[in-house]
BAVODREN-807622 format. One record per residue: residue number from 1; x, y, z of N, C-alpha, C in turn. Coordinates in pm, whole numbers, plus 50000, padded with zeros to 5 digits. Atoms other than C-alpha are relative to their C-alpha. Layout:
N
NUM; X; Y; Z; X; Y; Z; X; Y; Z
...
// end
This chain:
315
1; 50118; 49992; 49914; 44475; 03788; 09047; 49877; 49955; 49924
2; 50121; 50045; 50070; 44153; 03604; 08960; 49891; 50105; 50013
3; 50102; 49895; 50009; 43834; 03795; 08885; 49927; 50021; 50132
4; 50072; 49985; 49874; 43663; 03724; 09218; 50080; 50086; 50098
5; 49915; 49920; 49911; 43958; 03863; 09415; 50008; 50145; 49953
6; 49990; 49864; 50053; 43982; 04161; 09182; 49872; 50079; 50027
7; 50127; 49931; 49977; 43611; 04248; 09210; 49987; 50038; 50148
8; 50003; 49969; 49857; 43637; 04227; 09590; 50092; 50117; 50032
9; 49904; 49891; 49976; 43944; 04453; 09585; 49947; 50132; 49945
10; 50060; 49878; 50057; 43762; 04703; 09360; 49894; 50055; 50094
11; 50105; 49957; 49907; 43471; 04713; 09605; 50062; 50069; 50122
12; 49930; 49937; 49888; 43712; 04790; 09890; 50056; 50135; 49959
13; 49947; 49874; 50049; 43874; 05059; 09677; 49891; 50106; 49989
14; 50112; 49906; 50011; 43535; 05219; 09610; 49961; 50056; 50136
15; 50035; 49954; 49866; 43476; 05240; 09985; 50108; 50087; 50064
16; 49887; 49930; 49938; 43816; 05399; 10049; 49999; 50150; 49976
17; 50005; 49857; 50027; 43730; 05741; 09902; 49863; 50039; 49944
18; 50131; 49954; 50043; 43434; 05955; 09800; 49972; 49970; 49853
19; 50014; 50023; 50144; 43487; 05935; 09423; 50123; 49923; 49950
20; 49890; 50078; 50059; 43697; 05674; 09239; 49982; 49998; 49848
21; 50007; 49998; 50145; 43773; 05718; 08870; 50031; 49862; 49942
22; 49979; 50129; 50066; 43762; 05422; 08632; 50147; 49981; 49965
23; 49859; 50010; 50038; 44117; 05501; 08518; 50087; 49962; 50119
24; 49924; 50036; 49879; 44243; 05474; 08878; 49993; 49849; 50023
25; 50018; 50145; 49983; 44099; 05122; 08898; 50079; 49925; 49895
26; 49928; 50066; 50110; 44242; 05029; 08558; 50151; 50001; 50025
27; 49857; 49988; 49975; 44589; 05155; 08656; 50043; 49908; 50114
28; 49963; 50081; 49884; 44586; 04973; 08990; 50011; 49852; 49965
29; 50003; 50143; 50029; 44501; 04632; 08843; 50054; 49965; 49861
30; 49945; 50020; 50136; 44659; 04681; 08498; 49898; 49930; 49910
31; 50107; 50053; 50084; 44330; 04613; 08321; 49946; 50111; 49912
32; 50057; 49901; 50090; 44141; 04788; 08043; 49878; 50066; 50064
33; 50120; 49933; 49951; 43861; 05036; 08102; 49876; 49914; 49975
34; 50114; 50087; 50031; 43624; 04790; 07937; 49983; 49895; 50109
35; 50007; 50099; 49892; 43713; 04532; 08203; 49951; 50066; 50129
36; 50046; 49928; 49882; 43659; 04794; 08474; 49848; 50014; 49998
37; 50145; 49982; 50012; 43308; 04866; 08344; 49927; 49868; 50026
38; 50061; 50131; 49981; 43232; 04495; 08339; 50001; 49958; 50147
39; 49990; 50034; 49858; 43353; 04447; 08697; 49905; 50085; 50085
40; 50092; 49912; 49926; 43155; 04747; 08822; 49856; 49952; 49983
41; 50134; 50051; 50025; 42845; 04606; 08659; 49973; 49876; 50085
42; 50016; 50120; 49917; 42903; 04275; 08843; 49975; 50039; 50145
43; 50020; 49952; 49863; 42926; 04467; 09172; 49857; 50052; 50018
44; 50137; 49947; 49994; 42597; 04645; 09095; 49897; 49886; 50002
45; 50092; 50112; 50007; 42426; 04317; 09008; 49997; 49919; 50130
46; 49995; 50069; 49871; 42536; 04182; 09348; 49924; 50077; 50107
47; 50082; 49924; 49906; 42322; 04450; 09512; 50068; 50117; 50067
48; 49929; 49887; 49941; 42584; 04710; 09598; 49956; 50129; 49929
49; 50050; 49875; 50060; 42445; 05065; 09543; 50112; 50089; 49949
50; 49893; 49921; 50060; 42712; 05206; 09310; 49940; 50107; 49911
51; 50044; 49890; 50086; 42654; 05548; 09154; 50116; 50039; 49910
52; 49894; 49964; 50093; 42846; 05644; 08843; 49957; 50112; 49909
53; 50029; 49889; 50090; 42870; 05955; 08631; 50116; 50015; 49903
54; 49897; 49991; 50103; 43060; 05985; 08302; 50090; 50121; 50023
55; 49905; 49892; 49983; 43374; 06191; 08339; 50027; 50037; 50144
56; 49982; 49968; 49858; 43345; 06203; 08718; 50059; 49881; 50074
57; 49952; 50119; 49934; 43379; 05853; 08860; 49889; 49925; 50071
58; 50096; 50084; 49929; 43210; 05597; 09083; 50002; 50031; 50149
59; 50010; 49985; 49855; 43088; 05625; 09441; 49896; 49902; 50052
60; 50097; 50089; 49936; 42897; 05404; 09684; 49907; 50085; 50086
61; 50100; 49923; 49929; 42577; 05534; 09837; 50039; 50018; 50147
62; 49967; 49969; 49861; 42632; 05706; 10174; 49923; 49909; 50095
63; 50064; 50087; 49901; 42563; 05473; 10465; 50020; 49852; 49974
64; 49979; 50141; 50031; 42642; 05149; 10284; 50137; 49957; 50049
65; 49874; 50051; 49949; 42912; 04945; 10455; 50006; 49849; 49986
66; 49977; 50144; 50002; 43060; 04600; 10407; 50030; 49952; 50142
67; 49955; 50055; 49871; 43121; 04369; 10704; 50150; 50024; 50014
68; 49857; 49976; 49979; 43471; 04405; 10861; 50088; 49927; 49899
69; 49909; 50056; 50101; 43750; 04346; 10608; 50102; 49909; 50067
70; 49895; 50089; 49950; 43987; 04054; 10662; 50129; 50030; 49925
71; 49872; 49968; 50059; 44355; 04126; 10601; 50084; 49875; 49980
72; 49907; 50110; 50024; 44617; 03894; 10455; 50119; 50013; 50095
73; 49879; 49997; 49916; 44939; 03804; 10641; 50093; 50113; 49956
74; 49910; 49898; 50051; 45138; 04034; 10415; 49950; 50141; 50034
75; 50058; 49870; 49966; 44898; 04326; 10475; 50018; 50029; 50149
76; 49985; 49982; 49856; 44911; 04271; 10851; 50144; 50039; 50036
77; 49859; 49968; 49974; 45294; 04278; 10848; 50031; 50142; 49952
78; 49980; 49863; 50051; 45284; 04597; 10638; 49949; 50103; 50101
79; 50054; 49910; 49898; 45063; 04762; 10904; 50097; 50010; 50118
80; 49907; 50001; 49887; 45309; 04658; 11177; 50126; 50079; 49966
81; 49882; 49926; 50043; 45603; 04795; 10978; 49973; 50150; 50002
82; 50038; 49858; 50000; 45419; 05126; 10930; 49991; 50053; 50142
83; 50012; 49958; 49861; 45348; 05139; 11304; 50137; 50032; 50058
84; 49864; 49976; 49952; 45720; 05113; 11378; 50052; 50135; 49950
85; 49953; 49875; 50058; 45790; 05405; 11144; 49927; 50119; 50061
86; 50078; 49891; 49939; 45508; 05619; 11286; 50052; 50029; 50140
87; 49953; 49982; 49862; 45638; 05562; 11639; 50134; 50072; 50008
88; 49867; 49938; 49999; 45988; 05679; 11547; 50005; 50136; 49931
89; 49982; 49884; 50087; 45928; 05949; 11288; 49894; 50109; 50013
90; 50104; 49899; 49987; 45615; 06137; 11398; 49990; 50049; 50143
91; 50015; 49942; 49867; 45489; 06329; 11700; 49907; 49916; 50087
92; 50077; 50076; 49903; 45305; 06208; 12010; 49854; 49984; 49959
93; 50141; 50005; 50040; 44959; 06293; 11874; 49977; 49899; 49887
94; 50013; 50094; 50111; 45011; 06101; 11550; 50019; 49857; 50046
95; 49978; 50134; 49945; 45146; 05802; 11743; 49876; 49949; 50072
96; 50120; 50037; 49925; 44840; 05803; 11965; 49888; 49958; 49906
97; 50109; 50030; 50094; 44593; 05812; 11675; 50028; 49872; 49921
98; 49968; 50120; 50076; 44779; 05547; 11478; 49989; 49876; 50088
99; 50011; 50112; 49908; 44798; 05325; 11784; 49855; 49957; 50019
100; 50141; 50032; 49986; 44421; 05347; 11827; 49947; 49931; 49874
101; 50042; 50063; 50126; 44374; 05261; 11460; 50051; 49856; 49992
102; 49944; 50135; 50004; 44602; 04959; 11498; 49920; 49903; 50085
103; 50085; 50087; 49918; 44384; 04823; 11779; 49878; 49954; 49920
104; 50117; 50034; 50081; 44087; 04834; 11540; 50038; 49901; 49889
105; 49954; 50091; 50107; 44287; 04667; 11263; 50024; 49861; 50057
106; 49969; 50130; 49940; 44410; 04391; 11494; 49873; 49927; 50046
107; 50123; 50062; 49951; 44056; 04333; 11621; 49930; 49915; 49894
108; 50066; 50076; 50106; 43945; 04198; 11281; 50093; 49896; 49937
109; 49908; 50101; 50053; 44251; 03981; 11218; 49963; 49861; 50052
110; 50017; 50138; 49955; 44228; 03604; 11235; 50105; 49971; 50107
111; 49908; 50032; 49891; 44401; 03441; 11533; 50141; 49971; 49948
112; 49867; 50032; 50054; 44683; 03315; 11312; 50078; 50126; 49967
113; 49934; 49875; 50032; 44757; 03670; 11193; 50039; 50076; 50127
114; 49967; 49934; 49873; 44742; 03804; 11550; 50126; 49939; 50061
115; 49882; 50069; 49947; 44994; 03543; 11661; 50124; 50035; 49919
116; 49889; 49964; 50087; 45211; 03627; 11359; 50056; 50136; 50038
117; 49955; 49866; 49965; 45225; 03996; 11454; 50072; 50000; 50135
118; 49934; 50008; 49870; 45314; 03910; 11814; 50139; 49939; 49986
119; 49872; 50067; 50019; 45594; 03682; 11695; 50101; 50086; 49926
120; 49909; 49926; 50087; 45737; 03917; 11435; 50028; 50141; 50051
121; 49986; 49863; 49948; 45704; 04239; 11639; 50145; 50032; 50038
122; 49862; 49977; 49957; 46053; 04199; 11783; 50103; 49989; 49891
123; 49906; 50015; 50112; 46206; 04145; 11440; 49997; 50119; 49904
124; 50007; 49879; 50084; 46123; 04491; 11296; 50032; 50120; 50087
125; 49966; 49879; 49926; 46287; 04811; 11419; 50038; 50112; 49904
126; 49954; 49882; 50073; 46344; 05163; 11289; 50104; 50067; 50089
127; 49890; 49948; 49920; 46683; 05285; 11414; 50031; 50142; 49958
128; 49970; 49861; 50030; 46748; 05656; 11438; 50148; 50017; 49966
129; 49862; 49977; 50043; 47062; 05791; 11272; 50082; 50058; 50114
130; 49921; 49951; 49887; 47336; 05836; 11535; 50067; 50135; 49975
131; 49936; 49873; 50032; 47474; 06140; 11350; 49903; 50118; 49999
132; 50100; 49894; 50001; 47148; 06335; 11368; 49937; 50011; 50138
133; 50069; 49986; 49872; 46967; 06480; 11672; 49882; 49904; 50004
134; 50109; 50096; 49993; 46722; 06223; 11797; 49918; 50023; 50126
135; 50094; 49985; 49889; 46443; 06182; 12047; 49861; 50017; 49944
136; 50138; 49988; 50046; 46067; 06205; 12031; 49973; 50140; 49948
137; 50027; 49873; 50064; 45944; 06478; 11803; 49868; 50059; 50053
138; 50121; 49949; 49937; 45693; 06626; 12048; 49954; 50130; 49935
139; 50035; 49870; 50053; 45708; 06963; 11875; 49964; 50000; 49853
140; 50026; 50005; 50144; 45613; 06845; 11528; 49866; 50062; 49962
141; 50131; 49937; 50024; 45249; 06969; 11557; 49928; 49946; 49877
142; 50052; 50052; 50127; 45151; 06740; 11268; 49848; 49998; 49995
143; 50146; 50011; 50002; 44789; 06677; 11366; 49933; 50137; 49992
144; 50057; 49864; 50004; 44720; 07048; 11423; 50012; 50057; 49859
145; 49980; 49950; 50136; 44867; 07136; 11083; 49903; 49932; 49904
146; 50090; 50074; 50090; 44665; 06863; 10909; 49854; 50041; 50020
147; 50137; 49950; 49975; 44345; 06984; 11078; 49980; 50134; 49932
148; 50009; 49870; 50066; 44418; 07332; 10949; 49987; 49985; 49849
149; 50009; 50026; 50144; 44468; 07195; 10596; 49861; 49951; 49963
150; 50131; 50059; 50030; 44148; 06991; 10608; 49888; 50103; 50011
151; 50106; 49901; 49980; 43941; 07283; 10738; 50025; 50131; 49930
152; 49962; 49876; 50067; 44116; 07549; 10527; 49997; 50116; 50098
153; 49995; 49900; 49896; 44182; 07743; 10845; 50142; 50053; 50017
154; 49871; 49934; 49982; 44462; 07992; 10904; 50060; 49957; 50133
155; 49929; 50038; 49879; 44726; 07889; 11158; 50075; 50121; 50055
156; 49924; 49897; 49931; 44872; 08130; 11413; 50120; 49930; 50063
157; 49882; 50069; 49949; 45232; 08029; 11485; 50106; 50097; 50050
158; 49879; 49929; 49960; 45542; 08147; 11665; 50116; 49923; 49940
159; 49897; 50072; 50075; 45850; 08066; 11459; 50137; 50065; 50016
160; 49861; 49954; 49994; 46227; 08091; 11500; 50068; 49963; 49868
161; 49933; 50022; 50129; 46401; 08133; 11162; 50149; 49984; 50024
162; 49859; 50028; 49973; 46746; 07975; 11178; 50093; 50088; 49918
163; 49909; 49925; 50087; 46894; 08166; 10884; 50019; 50145; 50047
164; 49991; 49861; 49954; 46816; 08509; 11036; 50016; 50009; 50151
165; 49993; 50005; 49853; 46823; 08398; 11402; 49898; 50097; 50063
166; 50105; 49911; 49950; 46497; 08591; 11454; 49872; 49923; 50027
167; 50128; 50059; 49964; 46168; 08501; 11620; 49888; 50092; 49952
168; 50113; 49919; 50047; 45836; 08615; 11474; 49869; 49926; 50019
169; 50135; 50055; 49995; 45462; 08561; 11504; 49938; 50015; 49861
170; 50050; 49998; 50138; 45290; 08471; 11177; 49864; 49933; 49988
171; 50122; 50070; 50040; 44960; 08375; 11022; 50031; 49929; 49869
172; 49962; 50082; 50114; 45001; 08092; 10774; 49880; 49921; 49950
173; 50100; 50086; 50064; 44766; 07923; 10527; 50071; 49869; 49965
174; 49924; 50123; 50020; 44888; 07561; 10545; 49967; 49931; 49867
175; 50015; 50070; 50128; 44944; 07372; 10218; 50027; 49850; 50015
176; 49966; 50141; 49985; 45109; 07046; 10324; 50118; 49981; 50093
177; 49883; 50033; 49918; 45374; 06868; 10529; 50084; 49896; 49927
178; 49913; 50103; 50057; 45675; 06661; 10427; 50115; 49972; 50096
179; 49891; 50044; 49913; 45956; 06470; 10596; 50128; 49992; 49918
180; 49874; 50002; 50074; 46317; 06520; 10489; 50117; 50014; 50097
181; 49875; 49993; 49924; 46661; 06455; 10643; 49978; 50007; 50151
182; 50019; 50010; 49855; 46526; 06372; 10988; 49908; 50103; 50060
183; 50088; 49896; 49947; 46282; 06662; 11019; 49871; 50011; 49920
184; 50127; 49972; 50065; 45918; 06747; 10941; 49994; 50149; 49965
185; 50014; 49862; 50046; 45840; 07062; 10744; 49855; 50027; 49961
186; 50130; 49956; 50049; 45522; 07258; 10675; 50021; 50100; 49888
187; 50004; 49902; 50107; 45469; 07436; 10345; 49873; 50081; 50019
188; 50119; 49917; 49982; 45234; 07732; 10376; 50018; 50138; 49940
189; 49997; 49862; 50049; 45142; 08075; 10246; 50008; 50090; 50122
190; 49978; 49914; 49884; 45284; 08322; 10499; 49940; 50138; 49973
191; 50065; 49870; 50018; 45063; 08629; 10536; 50091; 50115; 50042
192; 49905; 49897; 49962; 45352; 08818; 10696; 50091; 50034; 49883
193; 49908; 49979; 50112; 45580; 08771; 10394; 49928; 50008; 49866
194; 50079; 50002; 50124; 45299; 08745; 10135; 50064; 49910; 49894
195; 49937; 50095; 50091; 45469; 08445; 09984; 50000; 49862; 50066
196; 49992; 50136; 49946; 45507; 08069; 10024; 50133; 49981; 50073
197; 49881; 50028; 49920; 45751; 07954; 10289; 49992; 49858; 50053
198; 50002; 50128; 49931; 45856; 07628; 10447; 50051; 50021; 50142
199; 49971; 49984; 49859; 45874; 07596; 10824; 50039; 49865; 50060
200; 49962; 50124; 49930; 46065; 07330; 11018; 49916; 49992; 50127
201; 50102; 50004; 49895; 45805; 07210; 11263; 50056; 50004; 50142
202; 49947; 49996; 49864; 46038; 07170; 11562; 50047; 50139; 50039
203; 49968; 49861; 49968; 46112; 07543; 11539; 49875; 50085; 50020
204; 50126; 49932; 49970; 45745; 07630; 11583; 49977; 49991; 50151
205; 50011; 50001; 49854; 45716; 07735; 11949; 49857; 49978; 50046
206; 50141; 50025; 49970; 45335; 07741; 11950; 49923; 50001; 49869
207; 50083; 50002; 50120; 45058; 07677; 11699; 49854; 49991; 50040
208; 50143; 49999; 49972; 44686; 07756; 11710; 49921; 50007; 49871
209; 50092; 49988; 50114; 44405; 07702; 11463; 49907; 50117; 50027
210; 50084; 49882; 49980; 44224; 08034; 11420; 49861; 49978; 49940
211; 50135; 50004; 50059; 43863; 08104; 11323; 50000; 50051; 49857
212; 49991; 49946; 50136; 43986; 08261; 10998; 50015; 49886; 49899
213; 49991; 50099; 50108; 43930; 08053; 10685; 50055; 50067; 49874
214; 49948; 49945; 50126; 44095; 08095; 10345; 49938; 49926; 49882
215; 50061; 50057; 50121; 43948; 08041; 09999; 50101; 49984; 49887
216; 49898; 50005; 50106; 44270; 08075; 09800; 50035; 49856; 49965
217; 49961; 50133; 50048; 44346; 07770; 09586; 50151; 49994; 49988
218; 49854; 50010; 50002; 44706; 07687; 09665; 50045; 49887; 49908
219; 49946; 50112; 50079; 44928; 07471; 09443; 50008; 49875; 50089
220; 49987; 50123; 49922; 44948; 07106; 09546; 50140; 49994; 50060
221; 49870; 50015; 49936; 45231; 07010; 09778; 50102; 49942; 49903
222; 49908; 50064; 50095; 45383; 06789; 09507; 50051; 50099; 49897
223; 49957; 49903; 50100; 45389; 07068; 09250; 50093; 50104; 50062
224; 49915; 49904; 49931; 45541; 07305; 09506; 50141; 49943; 50018
225; 49869; 50063; 49978; 45821; 07060; 09591; 50074; 49982; 49868
226; 49937; 50015; 50131; 45885; 06993; 09221; 50058; 50133; 49952
227; 49954; 49868; 50044; 45915; 07366; 09154; 50125; 50042; 50077
228; 49883; 49965; 49918; 46157; 07417; 09443; 50123; 49924; 49953
229; 49889; 50083; 50046; 46371; 07128; 09318; 50057; 50052; 49869
230; 49955; 49950; 50130; 46385; 07271; 08964; 50072; 50133; 50013
231; 49941; 49867; 49985; 46466; 07622; 09085; 50137; 49994; 50068
232; 49874; 50012; 49929; 46750; 07501; 09304; 50110; 49952; 49906
233; 49890; 50037; 50088; 47078; 07492; 09114; 50075; 49880; 50057
234; 49932; 50121; 49955; 47231; 07146; 09137; 50137; 49989; 49932
235; 49863; 50013; 50050; 47600; 07069; 09092; 50043; 49853; 50000
236; 49946; 50135; 50008; 47757; 06744; 08975; 50148; 50004; 50033
237; 49861; 50002; 49953; 48084; 06664; 09150; 50058; 49860; 49978
238; 49931; 50127; 50020; 48330; 06390; 09054; 50134; 50008; 50069
239; 49873; 50003; 49929; 48620; 06299; 09282; 50060; 49859; 49991
240; 49929; 50129; 49999; 48881; 06021; 09293; 50055; 49980; 50140
241; 49967; 50023; 49859; 48937; 05864; 09637; 50078; 49869; 50015
242; 49928; 50123; 49968; 49187; 05610; 09774; 49901; 49897; 50056
243; 50097; 50104; 49962; 49002; 05280; 09824; 49994; 49980; 50152
244; 49995; 50027; 49857; 49115; 05244; 10188; 49919; 50100; 50082
245; 50072; 49895; 49927; 48932; 05564; 10284; 49849; 49977; 49999
246; 50144; 50017; 50018; 48587; 05449; 10167; 49930; 49948; 50125
247; 50065; 50062; 49885; 48516; 05247; 10481; 49967; 50101; 50110
248; 50025; 49899; 49898; 48522; 05567; 10689; 49887; 50096; 49961
249; 50103; 49909; 50046; 48256; 05745; 10483; 49867; 49977; 50071
250; 50128; 50032; 49938; 47960; 05562; 10635; 49883; 50061; 49923
251; 50119; 49940; 50062; 47625; 05733; 10571; 50023; 50145; 49959
252; 49975; 49860; 50030; 47788; 06075; 10541; 49997; 50028; 49849
253; 49998; 49976; 50144; 47829; 06029; 10166; 49860; 50021; 49944
254; 50137; 49985; 50048; 47452; 05999; 10121; 49945; 50138; 50033
255; 50047; 49866; 49962; 47389; 06325; 10308; 50059; 50107; 49910
256; 49934; 49902; 50087; 47622; 06496; 10062; 49975; 49973; 49851
257; 50044; 50017; 50139; 47451; 06371; 09745; 50065; 49889; 49922
258; 49936; 50111; 50071; 47628; 06044; 09663; 49905; 49938; 49899
259; 50078; 50060; 50108; 47506; 05898; 09333; 50054; 49863; 49960
260; 49942; 50127; 50047; 47748; 05627; 09216; 50151; 50003; 50017
261; 49854; 50009; 49996; 48107; 05503; 09219; 50046; 49886; 49911
262; 49941; 50106; 50082; 48336; 05294; 08999; 50151; 50004; 50018
263; 49856; 50008; 49984; 48696; 05177; 09010; 50069; 50047; 49873
264; 49923; 49946; 50113; 48937; 05369; 08786; 50146; 50011; 50043
265; 49856; 49996; 49973; 49314; 05307; 08789; 50033; 49975; 50148
266; 49970; 50037; 49863; 49309; 05150; 09135; 49937; 50089; 50106
267; 50068; 49913; 49906; 49105; 05431; 09293; 49849; 49996; 49973
268; 50145; 49996; 50019; 48731; 05486; 09340; 49959; 50138; 49951
269; 50051; 49875; 50054; 48577; 05752; 09120; 49855; 50014; 50045
270; 50131; 49982; 49939; 48273; 05886; 09303; 49930; 50123; 49942
271; 50080; 49890; 50054; 47993; 06104; 09166; 49897; 50044; 50104
272; 50097; 49941; 49907; 47783; 06338; 09383; 49918; 50106; 49927
273; 50083; 49889; 50049; 47495; 06576; 09305; 49953; 50076; 50123
274; 50032; 49921; 49882; 47449; 06860; 09552; 49952; 50139; 49962
275; 50046; 49863; 50023; 47282; 07198; 09582; 50094; 50102; 50060
276; 49909; 49907; 49933; 47572; 07348; 09778; 50145; 49956; 49984
277; 49857; 50028; 50014; 47935; 07350; 09667; 50073; 50033; 50130
278; 49937; 49962; 49873; 48027; 07524; 09994; 49985; 49889; 50103
279; 50024; 50108; 49906; 47868; 07246; 10196; 50084; 49878; 49967
280; 49920; 50116; 50040; 48043; 06976; 09994; 50148; 50025; 50027
281; 49859; 49968; 49976; 48376; 07158; 10031; 50039; 49965; 50143
282; 49971; 50031; 49860; 48357; 07119; 10409; 50004; 49849; 50022
283; 49999; 50146; 49993; 48275; 06751; 10368; 50131; 49946; 49942
284; 49878; 50046; 50067; 48574; 06709; 10132; 50122; 50016; 50090
285; 49885; 49975; 49914; 48812; 06853; 10392; 50024; 49886; 50099
286; 49986; 50111; 49906; 48748; 06547; 10611; 50095; 49893; 49948
287; 49917; 50106; 50058; 48937; 06324; 10368; 50083; 50051; 49882
288; 49936; 49938; 50117; 49094; 06568; 10119; 50141; 49954; 49970
289; 49862; 50042; 50024; 49450; 06442; 10169; 50008; 49867; 49928
290; 50003; 50130; 50068; 49341; 06108; 10019; 49915; 50004; 49874
291; 50092; 49990; 50113; 49135; 06241; 09727; 50043; 50109; 49902
292; 49976; 49899; 50104; 49154; 06439; 09402; 49866; 50042; 49942
293; 50122; 49947; 50061; 48887; 06662; 09247; 50013; 49992; 49849
294; 50001; 50009; 50146; 48807; 06575; 08888; 49919; 50115; 49941
295; 50082; 49887; 50043; 48528; 06831; 08844; 49896; 50030; 50109
296; 49964; 49884; 50083; 48415; 07104; 08878; 50123; 50071; 50056
297; 49880; 49928; 49958; 48724; 07326; 08893; 49967; 50102; 50109
298; 50039; 49898; 49902; 48530; 07585; 09096; 50002; 49947; 50143
299; 49998; 50058; 49866; 48518; 07342; 09389; 50139; 50014; 50062
300; 49863; 49988; 49949; 48898; 07358; 09419; 50022; 50138; 50062
301; 49983; 49864; 49949; 48884; 07736; 09465; 49929; 50019; 50134
302; 50076; 49989; 49875; 48619; 07705; 09737; 50075; 49929; 50113
303; 49926; 50075; 49898; 48822; 07442; 09923; 50126; 50075; 50040
304; 49878; 49923; 49969; 49139; 07653; 09897; 49966; 50118; 50090
305; 50044; 49888; 49917; 48948; 07946; 10047; 49977; 49953; 50143
306; 50022; 50057; 49867; 48843; 07723; 10337; 50133; 49972; 50070
307; 49869; 50032; 49943; 49201; 07607; 10389; 50072; 50128; 50044
308; 49937; 49872; 49965; 49329; 07968; 10385; 49940; 50056; 50126
309; 50066; 49948; 49879; 49070; 08061; 10645; 50045; 49925; 50124
310; 49955; 50082; 49885; 49174; 07772; 10872; 50144; 50035; 50035
311; 49859; 49968; 49977; 49543; 07855; 10827; 50014; 50134; 50071
312; 49994; 49868; 49940; 49482; 08219; 10918; 49963; 49995; 50148
313; 50045; 50008; 49861; 49300; 08125; 11238; 50100; 49925; 50087
314; 49900; 50075; 49926; 49574; 07883; 11337; 50128; 50081; 50023
315; 49883; 49911; 49982; 49827; 08164; 11306; 50119; 49949; 49922
// end
């Protein structure tokens, strides 16, 4: 990237958030801090009101705006791709807001880019997994949760807990949302349990933003997810499978922690990492007559217990 393009990109970056640190700019463009300072000075000399404070970062004076930004062909296609994902993976409110934003983005595109998006629209699709429940996620409540996070306001929710099969009303201090395995989840501090909990959003029957605000500094969503991952005991499983059976696995192997495979003595040696040996045991029963367990030995005992239970029920 030449310097003119980089300086323009830095100016756009400065407008994208309240405070931008010099190190963030250096990391994005793989340049030294000295080069960052030189580029910022060039922006200031061009008449842009940049404010900077050592150890804090740079900001542009409130009220200053550049003329509408022009997007490249690649950026325009990226926006269209994101739109497809938003339409399939989020709720009705998020789709509506993103759609309105896309109208604004398209309004500043050159005619050639507009024509490109119209032509390529039919060549990008997000297909829902046929093995998972599908349909529009009207009950995701994403925008309401995000408003609660932004305003540090307590949420009043009705929630059905699948593990206990019980319904309860709770007050929750929202921390963040994440998407995993076809579902949206909210992480929050539950005032009923006095602890952090995660809630699957489609099991929230109602949600209201209350007038109650919270001052508690919660851990970041990323740190919370990292902690949960570390605390969860993971198991490495190695099995040997007849090659002819592999074609029937489909995507199921990924849902059960598939990592890698290699050919050994005419069979495929497959490695999985999972948090549930019991769950993997049920998956193994689908093709067990064509496979051998290499490790761990404890998996064999779990599978045998499953087989004994099935045999008992069959009489």
